[in-house]
N, C-alpha and C positions, 0 to 999 in steps of 0.2 A: 287475133292479134292485129291483123292488118286494118280492120275497121273498128277495133275496140270491142269486139264481141266475145273475146276469149274470157273464160271464167276459170280461175285457178284455185277455187276453194274446194275443199273436199265435200262430198255430198251431191245429191241430185236435186234439181229444181223441177217444179211441176211443168208439164208440157201441154196440158189441156186435153189429154186423151180420156180423162175421166168424164168429160162432158158427154161422151157417148154411152157411158155405162148406165144401167137402170138405177133409179133412186133407191136408197138414200145415198149411194156412193157417188152418183153423178146426176145429170139432168135428164138422161134418156133421150138426148137429141138425135134426130135422124139426119144422116148425111147423104142419104140416097144410095141406090144400088146402080152403079154405072156412071160413066163420065158425064153424060148429059144431065142426069138427075142431080149429080153433085154440083154442076155448074149452075143449074137452075136454082137450087137451094142457096147457093152462094150469092147469086144476083138478088134474090128476094131478101136475103139478110142484109146485103149491102144497102138496099133501098129501104130497109126497115119495114118490109111487107110481111115478114114472118117472125 
């Protein structure tokens, strides 16, 4: 409510967690195992290297 992000409609909205699931449900994307691996994947995706 404070920043206009509250949603008062019934039902759930997609959160993106299916991105990690294997196809055909998701894309099978790997987010790394551990903090440094996750950060490295994030930086590569930010710079569009992956």
